[in-house]
C-alpha positions as CSV (number, residue, x, y, z in Angstrom):
1,M,3.9,-7.7,-8.0
2,D,4.0,-8.1,-11.6
3,L,0.5,-7.0,-12.1
4,V,1.4,-3.7,-10.0
5,K,4.4,-3.0,-12.2
6,T,2.3,-3.4,-15.5
7,Y,-0.2,-1.1,-14.1
8,G,2.3,1.3,-13.0
9,N,4.0,1.3,-16.4
10,I,0.6,2.1,-17.9
11,I,0.2,5.2,-15.5
12,R,3.9,6.2,-16.0
13,K,3.2,6.7,-19.8
14,N,0.5,9.1,-19.1
15,L,2.4,11.2,-16.3
16,E,3.7,14.0,-18.7
17,T,1.1,14.0,-21.5
18,H,-2.2,13.4,-19.5
19,P,-1.6,13.9,-15.9
20,V,-5.3,13.8,-15.0
21,A,-5.8,10.6,-16.7
22,A,-3.1,9.4,-14.7
23,R,-4.4,10.4,-11.6
24,R,-7.9,8.9,-12.4
25,M,-5.9,5.6,-12.9
26,I,-4.3,5.8,-9.6
27,N,-7.6,6.2,-8.1
28,V,-8.9,3.2,-9.7
29,G,-5.8,1.4,-8.5
30,L,-6.5,2.5,-5.0
31,S,-10.1,1.2,-5.4
32,L,-9.0,-2.1,-6.6
33,E,-6.4,-2.3,-3.9
34,N,-9.2,-1.8,-1.4
35,L,-11.0,-4.7,-2.9
36,R,-8.2,-6.9,-3.3
37,V,-7.3,-6.8,0.7
38,Q,-11.0,-7.3,1.6
39,A,-11.4,-10.3,-0.7
40,F,-8.1,-11.9,-1.7
41,S,-5.6,-10.9,1.0
42,D,-3.5,-13.3,3.0
43,K,-5.7,-15.3,5.1
44,R,-3.3,-14.6,8.0
45,M,-4.0,-10.9,7.9
46,P,-6.1,-9.7,10.8
47,K,-9.4,-8.1,10.5
48,A,-8.1,-5.0,12.0
49,S,-5.5,-4.7,9.5
50,K,-7.9,-4.7,6.6
51,E,-9.6,-1.9,8.5
52,L,-6.5,-0.2,8.5
53,N,-5.8,-0.6,4.8
54,S,-9.1,0.7,4.1
55,L,-8.3,3.9,6.2
56,A,-5.1,4.6,4.5
57,V,-6.1,3.8,1.1
58,N,-9.3,6.1,1.3
59,K,-7.3,8.9,2.7
60,I,-5.3,9.0,-0.4
61,R,-8.2,8.7,-2.7
62,E,-10.1,11.4,-0.8
63,G,-7.0,13.6,-1.4
64,L,-6.9,12.9,-5.0
65,K,-10.5,13.0,-5.6
66,T,-11.6,16.0,-3.5
67,P,-8.5,18.4,-3.1
68,E,-10.8,21.2,-2.3
69,K,-11.3,19.4,1.2
70,T,-7.6,18.3,1.6
71,A,-4.9,19.7,3.2
72,W,-1.1,18.9,2.8
73,T,0.6,18.5,6.1
74,N,3.7,16.7,7.7
75,L,3.4,13.9,10.3
76,F,3.4,16.6,13.0
77,T,0.9,19.0,12.0
78,P,-1.8,19.5,14.5
79,V,-4.4,17.8,12.5
80,E,-7.0,17.9,15.1
81,L,-7.5,21.5,14.3
82,L,-7.9,20.8,10.6
83,Q,-10.4,18.0,11.5
84,C,-12.6,20.7,13.0
85,F,-13.0,21.9,9.7
86,D,-13.6,18.7,7.9
87,L,-10.4,18.8,6.2
88,N,-8.6,15.5,4.9
89,C,-4.9,15.4,5.9
90,L,-2.2,14.1,3.5
91,S,1.5,14.2,4.4
92,V,4.3,14.6,1.9
93,E,5.5,10.9,3.4
94,A,2.2,9.3,2.8
95,V,1.5,10.5,-0.7
96,S,5.2,9.6,-1.8
97,S,4.7,6.2,-0.2
98,F,1.8,5.4,-2.1
99,F,3.1,6.5,-5.5
100,S,6.1,4.1,-4.6
101,G,3.4,1.4,-4.2
102,F,2.6,1.7,-7.6
103,T,6.4,1.6,-8.6
104,I,6.1,5.2,-10.3
105,E,8.2,7.0,-7.4
106,D,11.3,7.2,-9.8
107,S,9.4,9.1,-12.7
108,F,8.3,11.8,-10.2
109,I,11.6,11.8,-8.7
110,R,13.3,12.5,-12.0
111,Y,10.5,15.0,-13.0
112,G,11.4,16.8,-9.9
113,E,15.0,17.0,-10.5
114,G,14.4,18.0,-13.9
115,K,12.6,21.1,-12.5
116,G,15.8,21.9,-10.5
117,L,15.5,19.9,-7.2
118,A,18.8,18.9,-5.8
119,P,19.6,15.3,-6.2
120,S,20.6,15.4,-2.3
121,L,17.0,16.3,-1.3
122,C,15.0,13.6,0.4
123,S,13.3,11.2,-2.0
124,Y,9.9,11.7,-0.4
125,H,10.1,15.4,-0.9
126,K,11.3,15.0,-4.4
127,C,8.5,12.5,-5.5
128,F,5.9,14.8,-3.7
129,L,7.1,18.0,-5.5
130,G,7.6,15.9,-8.9
131,S,3.9,14.5,-8.6
132,F,2.8,18.0,-7.9
133,F,4.9,19.6,-10.9
134,S,3.7,17.3,-13.3
135,G,0.0,17.9,-12.6
136,V,-0.8,14.3,-11.2
137,L,-1.1,15.6,-7.7
138,P,-3.9,18.3,-7.4
139,V,-3.6,21.5,-5.6
140,P,-5.3,21.1,-2.3
141,K,-7.3,23.8,-0.1
142,L,-4.0,24.9,2.0
143,A,-1.0,23.4,3.3
144,V,0.2,23.4,7.1
145,T,3.5,22.3,8.3
146,A,5.5,22.2,11.4
147,S,9.4,22.5,12.0
148,T,9.4,19.3,13.9
149,A,12.1,16.7,12.8
150,C,12.5,17.6,9.1
151,D,14.1,20.7,7.8
152,A,13.0,19.9,4.3
153,N,9.4,20.5,5.0
154,F,9.4,24.4,5.1
155,N,11.2,24.5,1.8
156,T,8.9,21.9,0.1
157,F,5.9,23.7,1.1
158,R,7.4,27.0,0.5
159,L,8.0,26.2,-3.3
160,A,4.7,24.3,-3.9
161,G,2.9,27.2,-2.3
162,K,4.5,29.7,-4.5
163,E,4.0,27.6,-7.5
164,A,0.3,26.9,-6.9
165,R,-0.5,30.2,-5.2
166,L,-1.6,28.1,-2.3
167,P,-1.9,29.3,1.3
168,V,0.7,27.9,3.4
169,F,0.9,28.1,7.2
170,Y,4.4,27.3,9.1
171,L,4.3,26.4,12.8
172,D,7.8,27.1,14.3
173,I,8.1,24.7,17.3
174,P,10.9,25.6,19.9
175,G,13.0,23.0,21.2
176,I,13.0,24.4,24.7
177,R,10.0,23.0,27.0
178,S,8.9,26.1,28.9
179,E,5.7,28.1,29.6
180,E,7.1,31.0,27.4
181,A,7.6,28.3,24.4
182,V,4.3,27.0,25.0
183,D,2.6,30.7,24.9
184,Y,4.7,31.1,21.5
185,V,3.0,27.9,20.1
186,V,-0.4,28.9,21.3
187,R,-0.4,32.1,19.5
188,Q,0.4,30.5,16.3
189,L,-2.2,27.8,16.5
190,H,-4.8,30.8,17.3
191,A,-3.6,32.5,14.2
192,L,-3.9,29.2,12.2
193,L,-7.7,28.9,13.4
194,G,-8.5,32.5,12.4
195,S,-7.1,31.7,8.8
196,L,-9.0,28.3,8.6
197,E,-12.2,30.1,9.6
198,K,-11.7,32.4,6.6
199,L,-10.7,29.9,4.4
200,T,-13.3,27.5,5.0
201,H,-16.2,30.2,6.1
202,R,-16.8,28.0,9.0
203,K,-16.5,28.9,12.6
204,F,-14.2,27.0,15.0
205,D,-16.1,24.9,17.7
206,I,-13.9,24.1,20.7
207,D,-16.2,21.7,21.8
208,L,-15.7,19.7,18.5
209,L,-12.1,19.7,19.1
210,R,-12.6,18.6,22.7
211,E,-14.5,15.4,21.1
212,I,-11.5,14.9,18.7
213,L,-9.0,15.0,21.7
214,Q,-11.0,12.7,23.7
215,R,-11.1,10.2,20.9
216,E,-7.4,10.6,20.6
217,N,-6.7,10.0,24.2
218,E,-8.7,6.8,24.1
219,S,-6.7,5.8,20.8
220,K,-3.3,6.3,22.5
221,R,-4.6,4.1,25.6
222,L,-5.7,1.4,23.4
223,Y,-2.8,1.3,21.2
224,L,-0.2,1.2,24.3
225,Q,-2.5,-1.6,25.5
226,F,-2.3,-3.3,22.3
227,L,1.5,-3.1,22.2
228,K,1.6,-4.8,25.8
229,K,-0.4,-7.5,24.5
230,K,1.7,-8.0,21.5
231,A,4.6,-8.7,23.7
232,K,3.4,-12.4,24.1
233,K,0.6,-12.6,21.3
234,A,1.2,-13.2,17.6
235,W,0.1,-10.5,15.2
236,P,0.8,-11.3,11.6
237,T,1.6,-8.1,9.8
238,T,3.8,-6.8,7.0
239,L,6.0,-3.8,6.5
240,T,3.3,-1.7,4.4
241,L,0.9,-2.4,7.4
242,Q,3.4,-1.0,9.9
243,M,3.9,2.1,8.1
244,Y,0.0,2.4,7.6
245,E,-0.3,2.7,11.3
246,L,1.1,6.3,10.9
247,F,-2.2,7.2,9.2
248,A,-4.2,6.1,12.7
249,T,-1.5,7.5,14.9
250,H,-1.0,10.8,13.1
251,L,-2.8,11.9,10.0
252,S,-6.3,10.6,11.2
253,I,-5.7,10.4,15.0
254,G,-8.9,11.7,16.6
255,T,-11.4,10.5,14.1
256,E,-14.1,8.0,14.7
257,E,-12.3,5.6,12.0
258,S,-9.0,5.6,13.7
259,L,-10.8,5.2,17.1
260,H,-12.5,2.1,15.8
261,F,-9.4,0.7,14.4
262,F,-7.9,0.7,17.8
263,R,-10.5,-0.8,19.4
264,S,-10.5,-3.5,16.8
265,L,-6.7,-4.1,17.6
266,C,-7.3,-4.7,21.2
267,K,-10.5,-6.7,20.9
268,E,-8.8,-9.1,18.0
269,I,-5.3,-9.7,19.7
270,D,-7.0,-11.2,22.6
271,H,-7.9,-14.3,20.3
272,M,-4.5,-14.5,18.7
273,P,-2.3,-17.7,19.7
274,D,1.1,-17.0,21.6
275,F,4.2,-16.0,19.6
276,H,7.2,-18.3,20.0
277,G,9.7,-16.6,17.4
278,K,11.9,-13.4,17.9
279,R,10.5,-10.1,18.1
280,L,11.8,-7.0,16.4
281,F,11.5,-3.3,17.2
282,W,11.7,-1.0,14.3
283,V,13.3,2.8,14.3
284,H,12.6,5.2,11.6
285,L,10.9,4.8,8.3
286,I,10.4,1.3,6.6
287,P,11.4,0.6,3.2
288,F,8.3,-1.5,2.5
289,Y,9.1,-2.3,-1.0
290,H,12.1,-4.0,-0.4
291,P,12.1,-7.9,-1.5
292,V,14.6,-8.9,1.0
293,L,13.0,-7.3,3.9
294,K,9.5,-8.5,2.7
295,D,10.6,-12.2,2.3
296,A,12.2,-12.1,5.8
297,L,9.5,-10.2,7.8
298,N,6.0,-10.1,6.0
299,F,3.6,-12.7,7.7
300,S,6.8,-14.2,9.3
301,D,6.3,-17.2,11.8
302,A,10.0,-16.8,13.0
303,F,10.1,-12.9,13.4
304,Q,7.6,-10.5,14.4
305,L,7.6,-6.7,14.1
306,Q,6.5,-5.4,17.5
307,G,6.1,-1.7,16.5
308,M,8.1,1.5,15.4
309,E,9.0,4.4,17.3
310,M,7.5,7.1,15.0
311,N,3.8,5.8,16.0
312,I,4.6,6.4,19.8
313,D,6.5,9.8,19.4
314,N,3.8,11.2,21.9
315,T,1.4,9.0,24.0
316,K,0.7,11.6,26.8
317,P,-3.0,12.2,27.3
318,L,-4.3,15.7,26.4
319,D,-6.1,18.2,28.6
320,L,-9.6,18.5,27.6
321,K,-10.0,21.8,29.7
322,D,-7.5,23.8,27.7
323,P,-7.4,21.9,24.4
324,I,-5.4,24.6,22.4
325,R,-2.6,24.9,24.8
326,S,-2.5,21.0,25.4
327,L,-1.9,20.6,21.5
328,A,1.0,23.3,21.9
329,R,2.4,21.1,24.7
330,K,2.1,18.1,22.5
331,M,4.1,19.6,19.7
332,I,6.8,20.8,21.9
333,D,7.0,17.4,23.9
334,N,7.4,15.4,20.5
335,L,10.0,12.8,20.5
336,Y,11.5,14.5,17.5
337,N,11.7,17.9,19.1
338,R,13.6,17.1,22.2
339,P,17.3,16.1,22.8
340,F,18.2,12.7,21.4
341,E,18.8,11.3,24.8
342,Y,14.9,11.1,25.1
343,K,14.7,9.0,21.9
344,E,17.3,6.5,23.5
345,K,15.0,6.1,26.6
346,L,11.9,5.9,24.5
347,V,13.2,3.0,22.3
348,L,14.7,1.2,25.3
349,K,11.3,1.5,27.2
350,A,9.5,0.2,23.9
351,V,11.7,-2.7,23.6
352,Q,11.0,-3.7,27.2
353,H,7.2,-2.9,26.9
354,T,7.0,-5.2,23.8
355,N,9.5,-7.8,24.8
356,A,11.6,-7.2,21.7
357,D,14.8,-9.4,21.0
358,G,16.4,-6.7,18.8
359,V,16.2,-3.5,17.3
360,I,16.7,-2.6,13.4
361,H,17.3,1.2,12.7
362,F,16.8,2.2,8.9
363,C,18.7,5.1,8.0
364,H,16.9,6.8,4.9
365,W,19.2,8.6,2.5
366,G,19.0,12.2,2.8
367,C,17.6,12.2,6.4
368,K,19.9,14.0,8.5
369,Q,18.1,13.6,11.9
370,S,17.9,9.9,11.6
371,I,21.5,9.4,10.3
372,G,23.0,11.8,12.8
373,G,21.7,10.1,16.0
374,V,22.2,6.4,14.9
375,M,25.5,5.8,16.6
376,L,24.2,7.2,19.9
377,L,21.3,4.9,19.7
378,K,23.5,2.0,18.9
379,E,25.6,2.8,21.9
380,A,22.7,3.1,24.3
381,M,21.3,-0.4,23.0
382,K,24.7,-1.8,23.4
383,K,24.9,-0.7,27.2
384,A,21.5,-2.2,27.7
385,G,22.6,-5.5,26.0
386,I,20.1,-5.0,23.1
387,P,21.1,-6.5,19.7
388,F,21.1,-3.4,17.2
389,L,21.1,-3.6,13.4
390,I,21.8,-0.3,11.2
391,L,20.5,-0.7,7.6
392,D,21.1,2.1,5.0
393,G,19.0,2.7,2.0
394,D,16.0,4.7,0.6
395,G,12.5,4.4,2.1
396,I,10.9,4.6,-1.3
397,D,13.3,5.1,-4.1
398,R,14.1,1.5,-5.6
399,T,16.9,3.1,-7.8
400,N,18.8,4.4,-4.9
401,D,18.5,0.8,-3.1
402,T,21.2,-1.2,-1.8
403,P,20.0,-4.8,-1.9
404,G,23.3,-6.6,-1.7
405,Q,24.2,-4.7,1.6
406,I,20.9,-5.1,3.3
407,K,20.5,-8.7,2.4
408,T,24.1,-9.4,4.1
409,R,23.4,-7.4,7.1
410,L,19.9,-8.5,7.6
411,E,20.6,-12.3,7.3
412,A,23.5,-12.0,9.8
413,F,21.6,-10.1,12.4
414,L,18.6,-12.5,12.3
415,E,21.0,-15.6,12.6
416,M,22.5,-14.1,15.5
417,I,19.4,-13.4,17.4
418,R,17.7,-16.6,16.4
């Protein structure tokens, strides 16, 4: 960690005066991280996890090295359509998380605030915009975002698009489940496809989309199968690797790389020993940098992370006969686009599916959808007799952390379920 901080400090010195040089240093650091994991990682790390690490790191590297082939997105953008045009997808959360991994997130956050961003804005968005304003994050081909879950996305992308004269596409996803709502989203997706054809000078291939959705369906099936096996088996993991799964389940879902990863998961877990400790299910984002959480949960023999609800926000198979309409339904049916009662049922089902002994809900500072529903979820878990812990903090900003509070609550909770 000291080496990472030292390298981060060198990058930090170049952020404002030499942003392109800082970007190159970040890319070099990502390459070194790939080598480190492959050659010098913890021996307990499964091979599939190394594969996942490479998938995530390489996606960020591609976004920094080839912005002309990259699209900014959020986690709920229909990336399947963008893949049809050979575009790499990077979300606000992914970019900011990696900058936090370099311990330079605070510099970008302060830079963004210096440009007029409100201190109350989500730190993921402030870090993302700060990295863009500073010139470290290059301008991509386009940006596509959806209204699902986070109301900051539209404003963040609108501001960045105006500043960079970047084509930005907004997908308005209704909260009502009806055929009229599906029709409304379908029209938006067709309009997006028309714009993508003009921007990339490529023709949309619906058969290619069907291939992508077929891989996505198989990936989801394998992932649910893996989670079921994990109810008994040991699977050494870390907070960071749990977050990396969002690349496979969202930003790269439907790609050959993601499908290969899910196949590796299911194959490798069959050879793992049984797990005899306590199992935990995580809700919302994970502050992967947090020393207290890392010490307690990373590669732990006593406590195992079974999964997080963001990775199973929609596991229904997609209809290959009508792929555009099926994608529209997927977006409308997403966990974060439905009444909170649906989240209660999904988390409860996931706890039972993975044989979890308790639930940890992290309330990321500034995230209204998470904080607003946490007491409802707590009450639902209480009725089901499932131990439930609420942690408050910041997903990436170390300067906005509450280490003492998290340490006290976590230790008491783990002792209780032990």
